[in-house]
Backbone and ligand atoms as CSV (ligand in chain L), in Angstrom:
chain,resi,resn,atom,element,x,y,z
A,1,UNK,N,N,-45.690,107.026,-99.229
A,1,UNK,CA,C,-44.594,107.479,-98.194
A,1,UNK,C,C,-44.801,106.327,-97.302
A,2,UNK,N,N,-43.431,105.838,-96.929
A,2,UNK,CA,C,-43.285,104.739,-95.739
A,2,UNK,C,C,-43.434,105.378,-94.373
A,3,UNK,N,N,-44.238,104.628,-93.604
A,3,UNK,CA,C,-44.408,105.024,-92.283
A,3,UNK,C,C,-42.991,104.687,-91.303
A,4,UNK,N,N,-42.770,105.798,-90.586
A,4,UNK,CA,C,-41.687,105.816,-89.679
A,4,UNK,C,C,-41.779,104.340,-88.872
A,5,UNK,N,N,-43.122,104.132,-88.538
A,5,UNK,CA,C,-43.310,102.993,-87.574
A,5,UNK,C,C,-42.562,101.632,-88.364
A,6,UNK,N,N,-42.637,101.467,-89.624
A,6,UNK,CA,C,-42.138,100.342,-90.183
A,6,UNK,C,C,-40.646,100.426,-89.931
A,7,UNK,N,N,-39.901,101.411,-89.857
A,7,UNK,CA,C,-38.540,101.346,-89.621
A,7,UNK,C,C,-38.074,101.135,-88.051
A,8,UNK,N,N,-39.189,101.618,-87.375
A,8,UNK,CA,C,-38.914,101.520,-85.846
A,8,UNK,C,C,-39.335,99.926,-85.633
A,9,UNK,N,N,-39.902,99.265,-86.302
A,9,UNK,CA,C,-40.411,98.025,-85.974
A,9,UNK,C,C,-38.988,97.233,-86.313
A,10,UNK,N,N,-38.399,97.540,-87.196
A,10,UNK,CA,C,-37.115,96.858,-87.644
A,10,UNK,C,C,-36.074,97.151,-86.602
A,11,UNK,N,N,-36.073,98.421,-86.332
A,11,UNK,CA,C,-35.275,98.787,-85.176
A,11,UNK,C,C,-35.404,97.892,-83.766
A,12,UNK,N,N,-36.822,97.702,-83.416
A,12,UNK,CA,C,-37.114,96.813,-82.260
A,12,UNK,C,C,-36.526,95.575,-82.482
A,13,UNK,N,N,-36.415,94.977,-83.590
A,13,UNK,CA,C,-36.018,93.714,-83.683
A,13,UNK,C,C,-34.712,93.501,-83.115
A,14,UNK,N,N,-34.075,94.546,-83.693
A,14,UNK,CA,C,-32.378,94.668,-83.328
A,14,UNK,C,C,-32.078,94.924,-81.789
A,15,UNK,N,N,-33.139,95.613,-81.338
A,15,UNK,CA,C,-33.126,95.923,-79.918
A,15,UNK,C,C,-33.365,94.696,-79.120
A,16,UNK,N,N,-34.377,94.108,-79.405
A,16,UNK,CA,C,-34.919,92.817,-78.559
A,16,UNK,C,C,-34.019,91.625,-78.555
A,17,UNK,N,N,-33.590,91.385,-79.764
A,17,UNK,CA,C,-33.050,90.131,-80.164
A,17,UNK,C,C,-31.608,89.812,-79.193
A,18,UNK,N,N,-30.909,90.750,-78.955
A,18,UNK,CA,C,-29.683,90.366,-78.008
A,18,UNK,C,C,-30.092,90.367,-76.476
A,19,UNK,N,N,-31.160,91.023,-76.218
A,19,UNK,CA,C,-31.511,91.203,-74.747
A,19,UNK,C,C,-32.198,89.768,-74.191
A,20,UNK,N,N,-31.778,89.357,-73.003
A,20,UNK,CA,C,-32.280,88.173,-72.287
A,20,UNK,C,C,-33.802,88.534,-71.892
A,21,UNK,N,N,-34.656,87.272,-72.025
A,21,UNK,CA,C,-36.019,87.574,-71.614
A,21,UNK,C,C,-35.899,87.940,-69.941
A,22,UNK,N,N,-36.574,89.030,-69.562
A,22,UNK,CA,C,-36.610,89.079,-68.145
A,22,UNK,C,C,-37.862,89.835,-67.821
A,23,UNK,N,N,-38.394,89.516,-66.686
A,23,UNK,CA,C,-39.593,90.458,-66.181
A,23,UNK,C,C,-39.223,91.218,-65.147
A,24,UNK,N,N,-39.591,92.681,-65.272
A,24,UNK,CA,C,-39.389,93.549,-64.472
A,24,UNK,C,C,-40.694,94.046,-63.711
A,25,UNK,N,N,-40.597,94.034,-62.326
A,25,UNK,CA,C,-41.983,94.292,-61.571
A,25,UNK,C,C,-42.734,95.592,-62.213
A,26,UNK,N,N,-43.993,95.471,-62.239
A,26,UNK,CA,C,-45.025,96.555,-62.688
A,26,UNK,C,C,-44.957,97.725,-61.956
A,27,UNK,N,N,-44.515,97.525,-60.328
A,27,UNK,CA,C,-44.475,98.751,-59.691
A,27,UNK,C,C,-43.085,99.335,-59.813
A,28,UNK,N,N,-43.014,100.681,-60.121
A,28,UNK,CA,C,-41.702,101.320,-60.309
A,28,UNK,C,C,-40.736,101.202,-59.027
A,29,UNK,N,N,-39.477,100.624,-59.242
A,29,UNK,CA,C,-38.590,100.364,-58.082
A,29,UNK,C,C,-38.380,101.772,-57.343
A,30,UNK,N,N,-38.278,102.745,-57.995
A,30,UNK,CA,C,-37.853,103.953,-57.388
A,30,UNK,C,C,-39.179,104.713,-56.771
A,31,UNK,N,N,-40.358,104.131,-56.981
A,31,UNK,CA,C,-41.653,104.799,-56.247
A,31,UNK,C,C,-41.790,106.127,-56.716
A,32,UNK,N,N,-41.478,106.476,-57.901
A,32,UNK,CA,C,-41.574,107.972,-58.457
A,32,UNK,C,C,-42.404,107.896,-59.687
A,33,UNK,N,N,-43.081,109.063,-59.885
A,33,UNK,CA,C,-43.778,109.467,-61.185
A,33,UNK,C,C,-43.291,110.669,-61.618
A,34,UNK,N,N,-43.074,110.813,-62.886
A,34,UNK,CA,C,-42.410,112.153,-63.431
A,34,UNK,C,C,-43.502,112.475,-64.511
A,35,UNK,N,N,-43.871,113.850,-64.351
A,35,UNK,CA,C,-44.735,114.477,-65.422
A,35,UNK,C,C,-44.057,115.385,-66.103
A,36,UNK,N,N,-43.810,115.197,-67.435
A,36,UNK,CA,C,-43.216,116.233,-68.234
A,36,UNK,C,C,-43.825,116.223,-69.723
A,37,UNK,N,N,-43.238,117.013,-70.605
A,37,UNK,CA,C,-43.635,117.404,-71.839
A,37,UNK,C,C,-43.254,116.405,-72.768
A,38,UNK,N,N,-44.170,116.293,-73.788
A,38,UNK,CA,C,-43.737,115.391,-75.010
A,38,UNK,C,C,-42.776,115.890,-75.919
A,39,UNK,N,N,-42.047,116.814,-75.547
A,39,UNK,CA,C,-41.040,117.411,-76.521
A,39,UNK,C,C,-39.884,116.257,-76.757
A,40,UNK,N,N,-39.356,116.292,-78.140
A,40,UNK,CA,C,-38.686,115.171,-78.632
A,40,UNK,C,C,-37.418,115.274,-78.162
A,41,UNK,N,N,-36.851,116.302,-77.741
A,41,UNK,CA,C,-35.426,116.551,-77.402
A,41,UNK,C,C,-35.246,116.071,-75.994
A,42,UNK,N,N,-36.303,115.689,-75.237
A,42,UNK,CA,C,-36.152,115.389,-73.663
A,42,UNK,C,C,-36.196,113.947,-73.725
A,43,UNK,N,N,-34.806,113.284,-73.482
A,43,UNK,CA,C,-34.731,111.764,-73.277
A,43,UNK,C,C,-34.879,111.580,-71.717
A,44,UNK,N,N,-35.949,111.315,-71.396
A,44,UNK,CA,C,-36.175,111.421,-69.676
A,44,UNK,C,C,-35.234,110.292,-68.982
A,45,UNK,N,N,-35.265,109.119,-69.594
A,45,UNK,CA,C,-34.477,108.044,-68.940
A,45,UNK,C,C,-33.033,108.299,-68.890
A,46,UNK,N,N,-32.575,108.599,-70.166
A,46,UNK,CA,C,-31.061,109.036,-70.209
A,46,UNK,C,C,-30.772,110.484,-69.280
A,47,UNK,N,N,-31.526,111.443,-69.506
A,47,UNK,CA,C,-31.265,112.656,-68.706
A,47,UNK,C,C,-31.047,112.528,-67.241
A,48,UNK,N,N,-31.897,111.443,-66.813
A,48,UNK,CA,C,-32.140,111.535,-65.393
A,48,UNK,C,C,-31.462,110.039,-64.810
A,49,UNK,N,N,-30.740,109.408,-65.742
A,49,UNK,CA,C,-30.021,108.163,-64.970
A,49,UNK,C,C,-30.973,107.014,-64.537
A,50,UNK,N,N,-32.135,107.045,-65.402
A,50,UNK,CA,C,-32.971,106.022,-64.953
A,50,UNK,C,C,-33.065,104.772,-65.802
A,51,UNK,N,N,-33.332,103.666,-65.303
A,51,UNK,CA,C,-33.362,102.377,-66.018
A,51,UNK,C,C,-34.894,101.959,-66.105
A,52,UNK,N,N,-35.137,100.931,-66.974
A,52,UNK,CA,C,-36.441,100.484,-67.194
A,52,UNK,C,C,-37.003,99.947,-65.852
A,53,UNK,N,N,-38.136,100.066,-65.436
A,53,UNK,CA,C,-38.783,99.766,-64.231
A,53,UNK,C,C,-38.416,100.653,-63.071
A,54,UNK,N,N,-37.892,101.637,-63.270
A,54,UNK,CA,C,-37.633,102.836,-62.173
A,54,UNK,C,C,-38.778,103.610,-62.028
A,55,UNK,N,N,-39.382,104.245,-62.914
A,55,UNK,CA,C,-40.555,105.299,-62.683
A,55,UNK,C,C,-41.459,105.349,-63.690
A,56,UNK,N,N,-42.687,105.800,-63.338
A,56,UNK,CA,C,-43.585,106.350,-64.472
A,56,UNK,C,C,-43.236,107.340,-64.993
A,57,UNK,N,N,-43.334,107.725,-66.339
A,57,UNK,CA,C,-42.976,108.845,-67.015
A,57,UNK,C,C,-44.571,109.473,-67.853
A,58,UNK,N,N,-45.154,110.217,-67.313
A,58,UNK,CA,C,-46.380,110.647,-67.990
A,58,UNK,C,C,-46.146,111.922,-68.784
A,59,UNK,N,N,-46.524,111.920,-69.894
A,59,UNK,CA,C,-46.248,113.142,-71.018
A,59,UNK,C,C,-47.280,113.548,-71.593
A,60,UNK,N,N,-47.452,114.976,-71.818
A,60,UNK,CA,C,-48.390,115.553,-72.593
A,60,UNK,C,C,-47.676,117.035,-73.153
A,61,UNK,N,N,-48.516,117.666,-73.878
A,61,UNK,CA,C,-48.028,118.987,-74.405
A,61,UNK,C,C,-47.847,119.727,-73.255
A,62,UNK,N,N,-46.586,120.134,-72.970
A,62,UNK,CA,C,-46.171,121.035,-71.903
A,62,UNK,C,C,-46.050,120.376,-70.640
A,63,UNK,N,N,-46.398,119.189,-70.450
A,63,UNK,CA,C,-46.234,118.704,-69.147
A,63,UNK,C,C,-47.164,119.160,-68.051
A,64,UNK,N,N,-48.236,119.539,-68.553
A,64,UNK,CA,C,-49.254,120.126,-67.776
A,64,UNK,C,C,-49.945,119.351,-66.947
A,65,UNK,N,N,-50.356,119.726,-65.726
A,65,UNK,CA,C,-51.172,118.754,-64.880
A,65,UNK,C,C,-52.645,118.924,-65.216
A,66,UNK,N,N,-53.216,118.039,-66.152
A,66,UNK,CA,C,-54.553,118.212,-66.480
A,66,UNK,C,C,-55.385,116.940,-65.500
A,67,UNK,N,N,-56.706,116.949,-65.952
A,67,UNK,CA,C,-57.420,115.829,-65.235
A,67,UNK,C,C,-56.892,114.572,-65.578
A,68,UNK,N,N,-56.483,114.385,-66.940
A,68,UNK,CA,C,-56.066,113.066,-67.206
A,68,UNK,C,C,-54.717,112.647,-66.598
A,69,UNK,N,N,-53.792,113.852,-66.354
A,69,UNK,CA,C,-52.450,113.492,-65.522
A,69,UNK,C,C,-52.811,113.005,-64.107
A,70,UNK,N,N,-53.903,113.868,-63.738
A,70,UNK,CA,C,-54.372,113.322,-62.144
A,70,UNK,C,C,-54.867,111.922,-62.230
A,71,UNK,N,N,-55.733,111.425,-63.186
A,71,UNK,CA,C,-56.062,110.091,-63.337
A,71,UNK,C,C,-54.884,109.134,-63.273
A,72,UNK,N,N,-53.790,109.490,-64.177
A,72,UNK,CA,C,-52.709,108.586,-64.073
A,72,UNK,C,C,-51.828,108.677,-62.929
A,73,UNK,N,N,-51.789,109.700,-62.322
A,73,UNK,CA,C,-50.889,109.833,-60.825
A,73,UNK,C,C,-51.709,109.160,-59.899
A,74,UNK,N,N,-53.148,109.157,-59.945
A,74,UNK,CA,C,-53.963,108.549,-58.913
A,74,UNK,C,C,-53.667,106.963,-59.156
A,75,UNK,N,N,-53.665,106.441,-60.311
A,75,UNK,CA,C,-53.374,105.015,-60.524
A,75,UNK,C,C,-51.984,104.718,-60.154
A,76,UNK,N,N,-51.089,105.553,-60.584
A,76,UNK,CA,C,-49.552,105.404,-60.132
A,76,UNK,C,C,-49.429,105.408,-58.599
A,77,UNK,N,N,-50.117,106.190,-57.901
A,77,UNK,CA,C,-50.006,106.254,-56.471
A,77,UNK,C,C,-50.634,104.957,-55.877
A,78,UNK,N,N,-52.001,104.992,-56.059
A,78,UNK,CA,C,-52.870,104.235,-55.329
A,78,UNK,C,C,-52.740,102.757,-55.742
A,79,UNK,N,N,-52.409,102.363,-57.055
A,79,UNK,CA,C,-52.344,101.035,-57.430
A,79,UNK,C,C,-50.941,100.460,-57.499
A,80,UNK,N,N,-49.876,101.355,-57.718
A,80,UNK,CA,C,-48.771,101.078,-58.386
A,80,UNK,C,C,-47.561,101.673,-57.345
A,81,UNK,N,N,-47.981,101.956,-56.233
A,81,UNK,CA,C,-46.972,102.255,-55.287
A,81,UNK,C,C,-46.189,103.603,-55.435
A,82,UNK,N,N,-46.358,104.414,-56.256
A,82,UNK,CA,C,-45.346,105.563,-56.381
A,82,UNK,C,C,-45.636,106.564,-55.368
A,83,UNK,N,N,-44.718,107.338,-54.666
A,83,UNK,CA,C,-44.862,108.297,-53.688
A,83,UNK,C,C,-44.529,109.583,-53.834
A,84,UNK,N,N,-43.560,109.649,-54.981
A,84,UNK,CA,C,-42.919,110.998,-54.915
A,84,UNK,C,C,-43.197,111.354,-56.625
A,85,UNK,N,N,-43.455,112.893,-56.728
A,85,UNK,CA,C,-43.645,113.309,-58.024
A,85,UNK,C,C,-42.698,114.286,-58.424
A,86,UNK,N,N,-42.085,114.129,-59.603
A,86,UNK,CA,C,-41.381,115.218,-60.276
A,86,UNK,C,C,-42.126,115.897,-61.472
A,87,UNK,N,N,-42.022,117.359,-61.472
A,87,UNK,CA,C,-42.543,117.745,-62.711
A,87,UNK,C,C,-41.602,118.466,-63.351
A,88,UNK,N,N,-41.406,118.387,-64.738
A,88,UNK,CA,C,-40.335,118.660,-65.418
A,88,UNK,C,C,-40.991,119.664,-66.786
A,89,UNK,N,N,-40.812,120.778,-66.685
A,89,UNK,CA,C,-41.069,121.633,-68.029
A,89,UNK,C,C,-39.784,121.754,-68.605
A,90,UNK,N,N,-39.651,122.469,-69.696
A,90,UNK,CA,C,-38.312,122.874,-70.405
A,90,UNK,C,C,-38.293,124.086,-71.277
A,91,UNK,N,N,-37.062,124.464,-71.506
A,91,UNK,CA,C,-36.960,125.751,-72.138
A,91,UNK,C,C,-37.403,125.480,-73.700
A,92,UNK,N,N,-37.770,126.527,-74.473
A,92,UNK,CA,C,-38.037,126.459,-75.749
A,92,UNK,C,C,-39.286,125.526,-75.962
A,93,UNK,N,N,-40.389,125.521,-75.121
A,93,UNK,CA,C,-41.408,124.726,-75.275
A,93,UNK,C,C,-42.373,125.151,-76.464
A,94,UNK,N,N,-42.977,124.241,-76.986
A,94,UNK,CA,C,-43.906,124.551,-77.793
A,94,UNK,C,C,-45.178,125.383,-77.309
A,95,UNK,N,N,-45.415,125.006,-76.052
A,95,UNK,CA,C,-46.543,125.839,-75.391
A,95,UNK,C,C,-46.334,127.133,-75.392
A,96,UNK,N,N,-45.123,127.701,-75.261
A,96,UNK,CA,C,-44.766,129.038,-75.298
A,96,UNK,C,C,-45.098,129.872,-76.461
A,97,UNK,N,N,-45.219,129.050,-77.515
A,97,UNK,CA,C,-45.385,129.793,-78.888
A,97,UNK,C,C,-46.940,129.812,-79.275
A,98,UNK,N,N,-47.707,129.614,-78.620
A,98,UNK,CA,C,-49.240,129.784,-78.858
A,98,UNK,C,C,-49.837,130.224,-77.657
A,99,UNK,N,N,-51.298,130.784,-77.887
A,99,UNK,CA,C,-52.056,131.138,-76.827
A,99,UNK,C,C,-53.300,130.447,-76.809
A,100,UNK,N,N,-53.996,130.449,-75.630
A,100,UNK,CA,C,-55.125,129.528,-75.595
A,100,UNK,C,C,-56.266,129.995,-76.594
A,101,UNK,N,N,-56.319,131.400,-76.427
A,101,UNK,CA,C,-57.291,132.076,-77.340
A,101,UNK,C,C,-57.088,131.825,-78.687
A,102,UNK,N,N,-55.864,132.045,-79.175
A,102,UNK,CA,C,-55.511,131.960,-80.601
A,102,UNK,C,C,-55.736,130.436,-81.126
A,103,UNK,N,N,-55.042,129.478,-80.378
A,103,UNK,CA,C,-55.204,128.161,-80.577
A,103,UNK,C,C,-56.712,127.682,-80.988
A,104,UNK,N,N,-57.413,128.135,-79.762
A,104,UNK,CA,C,-58.782,127.683,-79.758
A,104,UNK,C,C,-59.556,128.037,-80.952
A,105,UNK,N,N,-59.342,129.443,-81.230
A,105,UNK,CA,C,-59.744,130.149,-82.492
A,105,UNK,C,C,-59.554,129.420,-83.818
A,106,UNK,N,N,-58.231,128.931,-83.803
A,106,UNK,CA,C,-57.718,128.139,-85.026
A,106,UNK,C,C,-58.568,126.996,-85.191
A,107,UNK,N,N,-58.566,126.218,-84.038
A,107,UNK,CA,C,-59.229,124.884,-83.992
A,107,UNK,C,C,-60.822,125.153,-84.514
A,108,UNK,N,N,-61.422,126.144,-83.987
A,108,UNK,CA,C,-62.808,126.313,-84.341
A,108,UNK,C,C,-62.992,126.780,-85.838
A,109,UNK,N,N,-62.104,127.781,-86.168
A,109,UNK,CA,C,-61.901,128.002,-87.642
A,109,UNK,C,C,-62.078,127.013,-88.507
A,110,UNK,N,N,-61.069,126.072,-88.294
A,110,UNK,CA,C,-60.776,124.922,-89.161
A,110,UNK,C,C,-61.881,123.717,-89.081
A,111,UNK,N,N,-62.524,123.733,-87.915
A,111,UNK,CA,C,-63.218,122.629,-87.745
A,111,UNK,C,C,-64.883,122.893,-87.584
A,112,UNK,N,N,-65.159,124.243,-87.282
A,112,UNK,CA,C,-66.343,124.409,-86.897
A,112,UNK,C,C,-66.942,124.086,-85.391
A,113,UNK,N,N,-65.888,123.610,-84.654
A,113,UNK,CA,C,-66.156,123.006,-83.261
A,113,UNK,C,C,-65.280,123.691,-82.323
A,114,UNK,N,N,-65.638,124.285,-81.292
A,114,UNK,CA,C,-64.712,124.585,-80.179
A,114,UNK,C,C,-64.351,123.424,-79.352
A,115,UNK,N,N,-63.142,123.321,-79.132
A,115,UNK,CA,C,-62.731,122.142,-78.286
A,115,UNK,C,C,-63.195,122.160,-76.754
A,116,UNK,N,N,-63.397,121.131,-76.234
A,116,UNK,CA,C,-64.000,120.927,-74.989
A,116,UNK,C,C,-62.833,121.112,-73.922
A,117,UNK,N,N,-61.544,120.722,-74.560
A,117,UNK,CA,C,-60.557,120.739,-73.569
A,117,UNK,C,C,-59.883,122.117,-73.257
A,118,UNK,N,N,-59.020,122.333,-72.429
A,118,UNK,CA,C,-58.397,123.595,-72.102
A,118,UNK,C,C,-57.141,123.405,-72.881
A,119,UNK,N,N,-56.597,124.603,-73.512
A,119,UNK,CA,C,-55.250,124.512,-74.216
A,119,UNK,C,C,-54.047,124.503,-73.419
A,120,UNK,N,N,-53.927,125.185,-72.272
A,120,UNK,CA,C,-53.070,125.178,-71.274
A,120,UNK,C,C,-51.879,125.750,-71.823
A,121,UNK,N,N,-51.813,126.771,-72.760
A,121,UNK,CA,C,-50.457,127.360,-73.103
A,121,UNK,C,C,-49.789,128.001,-71.837
A,122,UNK,N,N,-48.588,128.510,-72.036
A,122,UNK,CA,C,-48.170,129.350,-70.969
A,122,UNK,C,C,-46.714,129.981,-71.514
A,123,UNK,N,N,-46.668,131.209,-70.846
A,123,UNK,CA,C,-45.356,132.051,-71.286
A,123,UNK,C,C,-44.333,132.000,-70.331
A,124,UNK,N,N,-44.600,132.121,-69.006
A,124,UNK,CA,C,-43.662,132.030,-68.114
A,124,UNK,C,C,-43.573,130.696,-67.456
A,125,UNK,N,N,-42.196,130.300,-67.748
A,125,UNK,CA,C,-41.946,128.704,-67.312
A,125,UNK,C,C,-42.115,128.270,-65.854
A,126,UNK,N,N,-41.445,129.298,-65.043
A,126,UNK,CA,C,-41.391,129.141,-63.537
A,126,UNK,C,C,-42.827,129.205,-63.095
A,127,UNK,N,N,-43.701,130.045,-63.530
A,127,UNK,CA,C,-45.061,130.177,-62.981
A,127,UNK,C,C,-45.816,128.971,-63.492
A,128,UNK,N,N,-45.563,128.385,-64.652
A,128,UNK,CA,C,-46.250,127.245,-65.094
A,128,UNK,C,C,-46.015,125.959,-64.292
A,129,UNK,N,N,-44.683,125.899,-63.871
A,129,UNK,CA,C,-44.304,124.805,-63.110
A,129,UNK,C,C,-44.800,124.816,-61.641
A,130,UNK,N,N,-44.863,125.987,-61.225
A,130,UNK,CA,C,-45.674,126.287,-59.817
A,130,UNK,C,C,-47.094,125.847,-59.834
A,131,UNK,N,N,-47.614,126.351,-60.855
A,131,UNK,CA,C,-48.931,126.092,-61.084
A,131,UNK,C,C,-49.091,124.433,-60.903
A,132,UNK,N,N,-48.418,123.853,-61.934
A,132,UNK,CA,C,-48.552,122.225,-61.836
A,132,UNK,C,C,-48.254,121.580,-60.431
A,133,UNK,N,N,-47.236,122.307,-59.777
A,133,UNK,CA,C,-47.088,121.905,-58.434
A,133,UNK,C,C,-48.274,121.980,-57.511
A,134,UNK,N,N,-49.123,123.099,-57.642
A,134,UNK,CA,C,-50.162,123.418,-56.834
A,134,UNK,C,C,-51.313,122.385,-57.182
A,135,UNK,N,N,-51.393,122.049,-58.518
A,135,UNK,CA,C,-52.460,121.290,-58.944
A,135,UNK,C,C,-52.252,119.948,-58.336
A,136,UNK,N,N,-51.061,119.378,-58.244
A,136,UNK,CA,C,-50.717,118.188,-57.698
A,136,UNK,C,C,-51.046,118.139,-56.119
A,137,UNK,N,N,-50.698,119.327,-55.276
A,137,UNK,CA,C,-50.770,119.317,-53.991
A,137,UNK,C,C,-52.192,119.636,-53.626
A,138,UNK,N,N,-53.066,120.132,-54.656
A,138,UNK,CA,C,-54.473,120.331,-54.110
A,138,UNK,C,C,-55.432,119.058,-54.385
A,139,UNK,N,N,-54.980,118.040,-55.255
A,139,UNK,CA,C,-55.705,116.891,-55.793
A,139,UNK,C,C,-56.183,115.958,-54.488
A,140,UNK,N,N,-57.381,115.951,-54.373
A,140,UNK,CA,C,-57.642,114.954,-53.120
A,140,UNK,C,C,-57.638,113.581,-53.567
A,141,UNK,N,N,-57.454,113.361,-55.009
A,141,UNK,CA,C,-57.431,111.887,-55.376
A,141,UNK,C,C,-55.990,111.245,-55.143
A,142,UNK,N,N,-54.939,112.152,-54.863
A,142,UNK,CA,C,-53.571,111.549,-54.745
A,142,UNK,C,C,-53.379,111.771,-53.301
A,143,UNK,N,N,-53.042,110.319,-52.781
A,143,UNK,CA,C,-52.530,110.250,-51.185
A,143,UNK,C,C,-51.282,110.701,-50.842
A,144,UNK,N,N,-50.261,110.779,-51.812
A,144,UNK,CA,C,-48.930,111.323,-51.406
A,144,UNK,C,C,-48.804,112.553,-52.225
A,145,UNK,N,N,-48.803,113.695,-51.481
A,145,UNK,CA,C,-48.574,115.032,-52.060
A,145,UNK,C,C,-47.599,115.853,-51.287
A,146,UNK,N,N,-46.915,115.265,-50.419
A,146,UNK,CA,C,-45.994,115.869,-49.860
A,146,UNK,C,C,-44.488,116.100,-50.448
A,147,UNK,N,N,-44.165,115.007,-51.245
A,147,UNK,CA,C,-42.853,115.223,-52.137
A,147,UNK,C,C,-43.212,115.394,-53.531
A,148,UNK,N,N,-43.496,116.614,-53.723
A,148,UNK,CA,C,-43.838,117.170,-54.936
A,148,UNK,C,C,-42.846,118.087,-55.412
A,149,UNK,N,N,-41.929,118.173,-56.591
A,149,UNK,CA,C,-40.867,119.073,-56.852
A,149,UNK,C,C,-40.830,119.275,-58.311
A,150,UNK,N,N,-40.687,120.545,-58.826
A,150,UNK,CA,C,-40.792,121.029,-59.908
A,150,UNK,C,C,-39.365,121.481,-60.485
A,151,UNK,N,N,-39.313,121.262,-61.773
A,151,UNK,CA,C,-37.809,121.541,-62.553
A,151,UNK,C,C,-38.070,122.056,-63.869
A,152,UNK,N,N,-37.244,123.009,-64.336
A,152,UNK,CA,C,-37.002,123.300,-65.931
A,152,UNK,C,C,-35.813,122.533,-66.283
A,153,UNK,N,N,-36.041,121.857,-67.619
A,153,UNK,CA,C,-34.824,121.252,-68.340
A,153,UNK,C,C,-34.451,122.211,-69.294
A,154,UNK,N,N,-33.328,122.641,-69.534
A,154,UNK,CA,C,-32.561,123.377,-70.551
A,154,UNK,C,C,-32.292,122.458,-71.640
A,155,UNK,N,N,-33.117,122.394,-72.741
A,155,UNK,CA,C,-32.733,121.715,-73.984
A,155,UNK,C,C,-31.449,121.850,-74.635
A,156,UNK,N,N,-30.866,123.078,-74.476
A,156,UNK,CA,C,-29.556,123.037,-74.755
A,156,UNK,C,C,-28.285,122.761,-73.945
A,157,UNK,N,N,-28.448,123.001,-72.687
A,157,UNK,CA,C,-27.200,122.404,-71.890
A,157,UNK,C,C,-27.594,121.048,-71.262
A,158,UNK,N,N,-28.927,120.640,-71.394
A,158,UNK,CA,C,-29.401,119.302,-70.735
A,158,UNK,C,C,-29.499,119.241,-69.368
A,159,UNK,N,N,-29.207,120.493,-68.538
A,159,UNK,CA,C,-29.315,120.552,-67.278
A,159,UNK,C,C,-30.726,120.819,-66.681
A,160,UNK,N,N,-30.985,120.278,-65.426
A,160,UNK,CA,C,-32.041,120.508,-64.675
A,160,UNK,C,C,-32.125,121.694,-63.713
A,161,UNK,N,N,-32.870,122.766,-63.598
A,161,UNK,CA,C,-33.003,123.492,-62.474
A,161,UNK,C,C,-34.117,123.397,-61.839
A,162,UNK,N,N,-34.032,123.491,-60.578
A,162,UNK,CA,C,-35.184,123.359,-59.671
A,162,UNK,C,C,-36.038,124.600,-59.490
A,163,UNK,N,N,-37.410,124.593,-59.553
A,163,UNK,CA,C,-38.105,125.613,-59.371
A,163,UNK,C,C,-38.569,125.792,-58.005
A,164,UNK,N,N,-38.267,126.820,-57.313
A,164,UNK,CA,C,-38.610,126.805,-55.782
A,164,UNK,C,C,-39.861,127.887,-55.671
L,1,ZN,ZN,ZN,-42.819,121.330,-74.254
């Protein structure tokens, strides 16, 4: 079987060749960090009208604020000048289709080892967004916690809804 990566490598040559050499500054021009899910249907840059160099986009399963997301946000804010955080969960998320206990048991049954990490599944989207907002607001490692807003992206209508 051929790796998808080989096809993407060819795609990259087609993408890069017509572009002029340009250097964009390392610091995001919009001083924004976005935390969202790894879901393949959410094209963050297109959906939000962002360009290369505009914002940091941090992704994991569920768009959950974990210690590693705090690590990235701390670097984003302290070293690279971002001041605003957008949290984006989405409808029909894979994390709504499992439970912490169930997935943990499955991993343990298959491997004989219990994972050290938390699974962080959720059923209520808005509650999950609010919890992520709280985790950012409570992190002492982040100097900028006043502009943190949470949203749900609808994968069918492509619209964002703010969670208050
Ligand atoms: Zn998801």
